[in-house]
ZAKOLPA-357676 format. One record per residue (C-alpha): residue number from 1; y, x, z. Coordinates in nm, 2 decimals. Layout:
N
{NUM,{Y,X,Z}}
...
This chain:
358
{1,{0.01,-0.01,0.01}}
{2,{0.32,0.15,-0.07}}
{3,{0.64,-0.06,0.02}}
{4,{1.01,0.08,-0.05}}
{5,{1.35,-0.10,0.12}}
{6,{1.56,-0.28,-0.09}}
{7,{1.92,-0.52,0.07}}
{8,{1.74,-0.50,0.37}}
{9,{1.40,-0.64,0.22}}
{10,{1.11,-0.49,0.18}}
{11,{0.94,-0.49,-0.20}}
{12,{0.57,-0.43,-0.16}}
{13,{0.33,-0.27,-0.39}}
{14,{-0.10,-0.31,-0.36}}
{15,{-0.31,-0.04,-0.60}}
{16,{-0.59,0.12,-0.60}}
{17,{-0.52,0.47,-0.57}}
{18,{-0.21,0.63,-0.40}}
{19,{-0.11,0.76,-0.74}}
{20,{-0.07,0.48,-0.86}}
{21,{0.16,0.35,-0.52}}
{22,{0.33,0.69,-0.52}}
{23,{0.41,0.61,-0.85}}
{24,{0.57,0.27,-0.81}}
{25,{0.74,0.42,-0.58}}
{26,{0.92,0.63,-0.80}}
{27,{0.99,0.41,-1.07}}
{28,{1.13,0.18,-0.85}}
{29,{1.36,0.39,-0.68}}
{30,{1.50,0.46,-1.04}}
{31,{1.53,0.12,-1.07}}
{32,{1.75,0.02,-0.73}}
{33,{1.92,0.37,-0.82}}
{34,{2.03,0.14,-1.21}}
{35,{2.09,-0.17,-1.08}}
{36,{1.80,-0.35,-0.93}}
{37,{1.84,-0.55,-0.67}}
{38,{1.61,-0.79,-0.45}}
{39,{1.65,-1.13,-0.58}}
{40,{1.57,-0.93,-0.99}}
{41,{1.32,-0.85,-0.83}}
{42,{1.15,-1.15,-0.73}}
{43,{1.27,-1.31,-1.07}}
{44,{0.93,-1.47,-1.25}}
{45,{0.89,-1.49,-1.62}}
{46,{0.92,-1.79,-1.68}}
{47,{1.30,-1.80,-1.54}}
{48,{1.35,-1.46,-1.74}}
{49,{1.27,-1.62,-2.02}}
{50,{1.44,-1.87,-2.03}}
{51,{1.75,-1.75,-1.93}}
{52,{1.67,-1.52,-2.24}}
{53,{1.64,-1.83,-2.46}}
{54,{1.97,-1.94,-2.39}}
{55,{2.15,-1.65,-2.50}}
{56,{1.93,-1.70,-2.78}}
{57,{2.13,-2.00,-2.92}}
{58,{2.41,-1.80,-3.01}}
{59,{2.27,-1.50,-3.23}}
{60,{1.96,-1.67,-3.32}}
{61,{1.87,-1.93,-3.60}}
{62,{1.80,-2.24,-3.45}}
{63,{1.50,-2.30,-3.62}}
{64,{1.40,-1.97,-3.46}}
{65,{1.52,-2.06,-3.12}}
{66,{1.29,-2.35,-3.16}}
{67,{0.98,-2.15,-3.27}}
{68,{1.09,-1.85,-2.92}}
{69,{1.10,-2.23,-2.72}}
{70,{0.76,-2.40,-2.92}}
{71,{0.57,-1.99,-2.87}}
{72,{0.65,-1.95,-2.50}}
{73,{0.57,-2.30,-2.39}}
{74,{0.26,-2.35,-2.57}}
{75,{0.10,-2.01,-2.51}}
{76,{0.28,-1.75,-2.29}}
{77,{0.42,-1.99,-1.97}}
{78,{0.07,-2.15,-1.94}}
{79,{-0.11,-1.83,-1.82}}
{80,{0.17,-1.54,-1.73}}
{81,{0.52,-1.78,-1.65}}
{82,{0.44,-1.74,-1.25}}
{83,{0.43,-1.34,-1.28}}
{84,{0.69,-1.14,-1.14}}
{85,{0.84,-0.91,-1.45}}
{86,{0.78,-0.64,-1.16}}
{87,{0.42,-0.70,-1.19}}
{88,{0.35,-0.72,-1.56}}
{89,{0.10,-0.46,-1.68}}
{90,{0.02,-0.43,-2.06}}
{91,{-0.26,-0.49,-1.94}}
{92,{-0.21,-0.85,-1.88}}
{93,{-0.01,-0.87,-2.20}}
{94,{-0.41,-0.73,-2.38}}
{95,{-0.59,-1.02,-2.21}}
{96,{-0.29,-1.32,-2.33}}
{97,{-0.37,-1.26,-2.66}}
{98,{-0.73,-1.18,-2.60}}
{99,{-0.80,-1.56,-2.48}}
{100,{-0.57,-1.66,-2.77}}
{101,{-0.81,-1.51,-3.05}}
{102,{-1.07,-1.66,-2.86}}
{103,{-0.93,-2.00,-2.89}}
{104,{-0.95,-1.98,-3.27}}
{105,{-0.54,-1.86,-3.32}}
{106,{-0.40,-1.74,-3.60}}
{107,{-0.33,-1.34,-3.65}}
{108,{0.00,-1.37,-3.75}}
{109,{0.07,-1.63,-3.41}}
{110,{-0.02,-1.39,-3.20}}
{111,{0.20,-1.11,-3.37}}
{112,{0.45,-1.34,-3.32}}
{113,{0.35,-1.36,-2.91}}
{114,{0.35,-1.05,-2.92}}
{115,{0.73,-0.95,-3.07}}
{116,{0.86,-1.24,-2.82}}
{117,{0.72,-1.07,-2.55}}
{118,{0.83,-0.66,-2.64}}
{119,{1.17,-0.83,-2.72}}
{120,{1.25,-1.05,-2.36}}
{121,{1.08,-0.77,-2.16}}
{122,{1.33,-0.49,-2.40}}
{123,{1.59,-0.69,-2.23}}
{124,{1.44,-0.71,-1.82}}
{125,{1.46,-0.32,-1.91}}
{126,{1.83,-0.30,-2.00}}
{127,{1.94,-0.53,-1.70}}
{128,{1.73,-0.25,-1.50}}
{129,{1.54,-0.52,-1.37}}
{130,{1.22,-0.32,-1.51}}
{131,{1.23,0.09,-1.57}}
{132,{0.97,0.08,-1.93}}
{133,{0.91,-0.21,-2.09}}
{134,{0.53,-0.27,-2.09}}
{135,{0.48,-0.45,-2.41}}
{136,{0.52,-0.07,-2.57}}
{137,{0.21,0.00,-2.49}}
{138,{-0.02,-0.24,-2.63}}
{139,{-0.09,-0.17,-2.99}}
{140,{0.11,-0.48,-3.23}}
{141,{-0.17,-0.72,-3.36}}
{142,{-0.22,-0.66,-3.66}}
{143,{-0.18,-0.94,-3.96}}
{144,{-0.45,-0.87,-4.26}}
{145,{-0.16,-0.98,-4.59}}
{146,{-0.25,-1.33,-4.78}}
{147,{-0.37,-1.31,-5.07}}
{148,{-0.16,-1.34,-5.36}}
{149,{-0.23,-1.62,-5.70}}
{150,{-0.05,-1.55,-5.96}}
{151,{0.00,-1.73,-6.26}}
{152,{-0.10,-1.59,-6.58}}
{153,{0.11,-1.52,-6.92}}
{154,{0.02,-1.80,-7.06}}
{155,{-0.02,-2.04,-6.76}}
{156,{0.35,-1.95,-6.69}}
{157,{0.44,-2.04,-7.05}}
{158,{0.28,-2.41,-7.05}}
{159,{0.41,-2.48,-6.69}}
{160,{0.76,-2.42,-6.83}}
{161,{0.71,-2.63,-7.18}}
{162,{0.49,-2.91,-6.94}}
{163,{0.85,-2.90,-6.65}}
{164,{1.09,-2.98,-6.96}}
{165,{1.29,-3.27,-6.92}}
{166,{1.16,-3.36,-6.65}}
{167,{1.35,-3.43,-6.25}}
{168,{1.24,-3.00,-6.11}}
{169,{1.16,-2.85,-6.42}}
{170,{1.49,-2.60,-6.42}}
{171,{1.44,-2.58,-6.09}}
{172,{1.09,-2.44,-6.17}}
{173,{1.27,-2.22,-6.50}}
{174,{1.49,-2.04,-6.27}}
{175,{1.16,-2.00,-5.95}}
{176,{1.02,-1.82,-6.31}}
{177,{1.24,-1.62,-6.46}}
{178,{1.45,-1.50,-6.07}}
{179,{1.15,-1.48,-5.86}}
{180,{1.41,-1.61,-5.60}}
{181,{1.25,-1.82,-5.28}}
{182,{1.26,-2.13,-5.25}}
{183,{1.54,-2.19,-5.02}}
{184,{1.73,-1.99,-5.17}}
{185,{1.71,-2.24,-5.46}}
{186,{1.75,-2.53,-5.31}}
{187,{2.07,-2.32,-5.11}}
{188,{2.23,-2.21,-5.47}}
{189,{2.58,-2.43,-5.58}}
{190,{2.78,-2.42,-5.87}}
{191,{3.06,-2.14,-5.71}}
{192,{2.76,-1.92,-5.68}}
{193,{2.72,-1.90,-6.09}}
{194,{2.91,-1.61,-6.27}}
{195,{2.89,-1.80,-6.65}}
{196,{3.08,-1.53,-6.78}}
{197,{2.87,-1.24,-6.62}}
{198,{2.55,-1.42,-6.68}}
{199,{2.53,-1.36,-6.29}}
{200,{2.34,-1.51,-5.96}}
{201,{2.53,-1.47,-5.59}}
{202,{2.32,-1.55,-5.35}}
{203,{2.49,-1.64,-5.08}}
{204,{2.31,-1.87,-4.83}}
{205,{1.93,-2.07,-4.83}}
{206,{1.83,-2.41,-4.75}}
{207,{1.64,-2.39,-4.40}}
{208,{1.39,-2.64,-4.26}}
{209,{1.43,-2.80,-3.95}}
{210,{1.27,-3.00,-3.72}}
{211,{1.52,-3.14,-3.55}}
{212,{1.79,-3.19,-3.80}}
{213,{1.57,-3.17,-4.14}}
{214,{1.70,-2.87,-4.33}}
{215,{2.07,-2.70,-4.34}}
{216,{2.22,-2.43,-4.53}}
{217,{2.22,-2.07,-4.38}}
{218,{2.27,-1.72,-4.44}}
{219,{2.01,-1.53,-4.60}}
{220,{1.80,-1.36,-4.31}}
{221,{1.86,-0.94,-4.45}}
{222,{2.22,-0.84,-4.54}}
{223,{1.94,-0.71,-4.83}}
{224,{1.82,-1.13,-4.91}}
{225,{2.30,-1.13,-5.01}}
{226,{2.24,-0.99,-5.36}}
{227,{2.33,-1.02,-5.72}}
{228,{2.00,-1.16,-5.99}}
{229,{2.11,-1.10,-6.32}}
{230,{2.00,-1.40,-6.55}}
{231,{1.96,-1.36,-7.00}}
{232,{2.12,-1.56,-7.20}}
{233,{1.87,-1.81,-7.19}}
{234,{1.82,-1.89,-6.83}}
{235,{2.23,-1.95,-6.83}}
{236,{2.21,-2.20,-7.11}}
{237,{1.93,-2.36,-6.95}}
{238,{2.19,-2.33,-6.63}}
{239,{2.44,-2.56,-6.83}}
{240,{2.26,-2.77,-6.96}}
{241,{2.13,-2.87,-6.61}}
{242,{2.48,-2.92,-6.55}}
{243,{2.57,-3.15,-6.81}}
{244,{2.26,-3.32,-6.69}}
{245,{2.38,-3.37,-6.31}}
{246,{2.67,-3.49,-6.44}}
{247,{2.55,-3.80,-6.60}}
{248,{2.32,-3.86,-6.31}}
{249,{2.68,-3.85,-6.02}}
{250,{2.83,-4.10,-6.28}}
{251,{2.50,-4.32,-6.26}}
{252,{2.51,-4.30,-5.88}}
{253,{2.87,-4.32,-5.84}}
{254,{2.91,-4.52,-5.53}}
{255,{2.59,-4.35,-5.34}}
{256,{2.64,-4.01,-5.45}}
{257,{2.75,-3.68,-5.17}}
{258,{2.87,-3.43,-5.36}}
{259,{2.78,-3.07,-5.22}}
{260,{2.85,-2.79,-5.50}}
{261,{2.47,-2.80,-5.49}}
{262,{2.27,-2.72,-5.83}}
{263,{2.01,-2.88,-5.73}}
{264,{1.98,-3.14,-5.45}}
{265,{1.84,-3.50,-5.43}}
{266,{1.92,-3.77,-5.69}}
{267,{2.22,-3.91,-5.49}}
{268,{2.42,-3.48,-5.41}}
{269,{2.24,-3.42,-5.07}}
{270,{1.97,-3.11,-4.96}}
{271,{1.66,-3.17,-5.13}}
{272,{1.39,-3.32,-4.95}}
{273,{1.11,-3.02,-4.92}}
{274,{0.82,-3.23,-4.88}}
{275,{0.93,-3.46,-5.22}}
{276,{0.98,-3.18,-5.41}}
{277,{0.63,-2.98,-5.34}}
{278,{0.46,-3.36,-5.41}}
{279,{0.61,-3.35,-5.77}}
{280,{0.49,-2.96,-5.81}}
{281,{0.20,-3.06,-5.70}}
{282,{0.11,-3.33,-5.92}}
{283,{0.31,-3.14,-6.25}}
{284,{-0.02,-2.86,-6.19}}
{285,{-0.26,-3.10,-6.20}}
{286,{-0.16,-3.28,-6.42}}
{287,{-0.18,-2.98,-6.68}}
{288,{-0.48,-2.82,-6.53}}
{289,{-0.29,-2.57,-6.42}}
{290,{-0.40,-2.37,-6.08}}
{291,{-0.33,-2.56,-5.80}}
{292,{-0.04,-2.24,-5.65}}
{293,{0.23,-2.28,-5.41}}
{294,{0.57,-2.28,-5.51}}
{295,{0.66,-1.95,-5.35}}
{296,{0.38,-1.82,-5.57}}
{297,{0.60,-1.86,-5.86}}
{298,{0.83,-1.58,-5.69}}
{299,{0.54,-1.39,-5.67}}
{300,{0.47,-1.46,-6.04}}
{301,{0.75,-1.32,-6.11}}
{302,{0.83,-1.04,-5.98}}
{303,{0.46,-0.91,-6.05}}
{304,{0.55,-0.95,-6.38}}
{305,{0.86,-0.71,-6.38}}
{306,{0.58,-0.51,-6.24}}
{307,{0.36,-0.51,-6.51}}
{308,{0.60,-0.43,-6.80}}
{309,{0.74,-0.14,-6.60}}
{310,{1.01,-0.26,-6.38}}
{311,{1.17,0.08,-6.15}}
{312,{1.07,-0.04,-5.81}}
{313,{1.43,-0.04,-5.69}}
{314,{1.52,-0.31,-5.94}}
{315,{1.23,-0.52,-5.80}}
{316,{1.34,-0.45,-5.45}}
{317,{1.70,-0.55,-5.55}}
{318,{1.55,-0.87,-5.70}}
{319,{1.37,-1.01,-5.46}}
{320,{1.63,-0.92,-5.16}}
{321,{1.37,-0.69,-4.97}}
{322,{1.56,-0.46,-4.75}}
{323,{1.26,-0.21,-4.81}}
{324,{1.10,-0.04,-5.15}}
{325,{0.82,-0.02,-4.93}}
{326,{0.80,-0.39,-4.85}}
{327,{0.78,-0.42,-5.23}}
{328,{0.53,-0.19,-5.31}}
{329,{0.27,-0.33,-5.01}}
{330,{0.35,-0.72,-5.10}}
{331,{0.25,-0.59,-5.52}}
{332,{0.03,-0.29,-5.51}}
{333,{-0.20,-0.44,-5.79}}
{334,{0.06,-0.52,-6.00}}
{335,{0.18,-0.16,-5.95}}
{336,{-0.19,-0.05,-6.01}}
{337,{-0.18,-0.19,-6.33}}
{338,{0.18,-0.05,-6.49}}
{339,{-0.01,0.28,-6.32}}
{340,{-0.30,0.25,-6.60}}
{341,{-0.04,0.16,-6.84}}
{342,{0.18,0.43,-6.75}}
{343,{-0.10,0.68,-6.78}}
{344,{-0.24,0.53,-7.18}}
{345,{0.13,0.52,-7.26}}
{346,{0.21,0.85,-7.20}}
{347,{-0.15,0.98,-7.31}}
{348,{-0.01,0.77,-7.67}}
{349,{0.29,0.95,-7.68}}
{350,{0.18,1.36,-7.64}}
{351,{-0.21,1.34,-7.73}}
{352,{-0.16,1.51,-8.06}}
{353,{-0.28,1.37,-8.39}}
{354,{-0.55,1.52,-8.60}}
{355,{-0.39,1.62,-8.94}}
{356,{-0.63,1.78,-9.21}}
{357,{-0.54,1.98,-9.47}}
{358,{-0.63,1.92,-9.82}}
């Protein structure tokens, strides 16, 4: 047993060895010199996490905070909420992750729990409540990358032809031509189009919210705020879409709500994700195309660029990735194909051709 006096009160630690007790005394004295009080030493994870989440309301997206709260309520608080921050050890976190895995929780969910716990305990270190972050000693759970489903060139052309003139035809066309995320496409405004330069300025995205349905928010990363260059046919397609939307405004003048969105619903409001997905899936089924997600149109577009030998940095910028490594990790299959094409092209360029002299 080890004890340390703090504010006229005693902190007590029980351990299996004297060495653990001595280490605890040393660590506790360091915390006290950094501002630890008796009251803060008694703080539970549940209490501290609640305060931490309240503070995140000012700096994080509403959807992100809602997700954090849901994860804490469902997984963390039931198992570790009553524990004092002082008592949390790496092995407790390992047990939490293991129990979640045994319950059949996905690796991605376990990884998110680890990220949340690491952030909360990091703040406790900053405030002098903890001397070190227990989560640092726990290996971050690995998540196997989901298999990418993409269309072939022929299938992509078939989809574009089949959807011409349909409600979501231009939206699908733009997804294939730009590689943009669906939220970025649905958040586009006409003011984002530079008609003279043939450019799109990505400045926001439509985000699904549990409370209010959806809302327009800035891109998650600095790299997400970018400019995408368009081909002339794409610019022309957008112009025709604009003309069609003006006619739709006139037809629904009494109900139209002007938000300047390029891809709104039938009365100008942000598009309903569920309706869009349902119609998109119907289009795939009706035309005998693979049942891929809308997000896979982005993967299709970016894979085509890499297959054509487009430089990684160019694809990275177009995709809105913060690092080139994200692009290479995500589209390694296309890079392998591109390397094969490059090798064959180099051989064709440099291999001497045998000439028979007469």
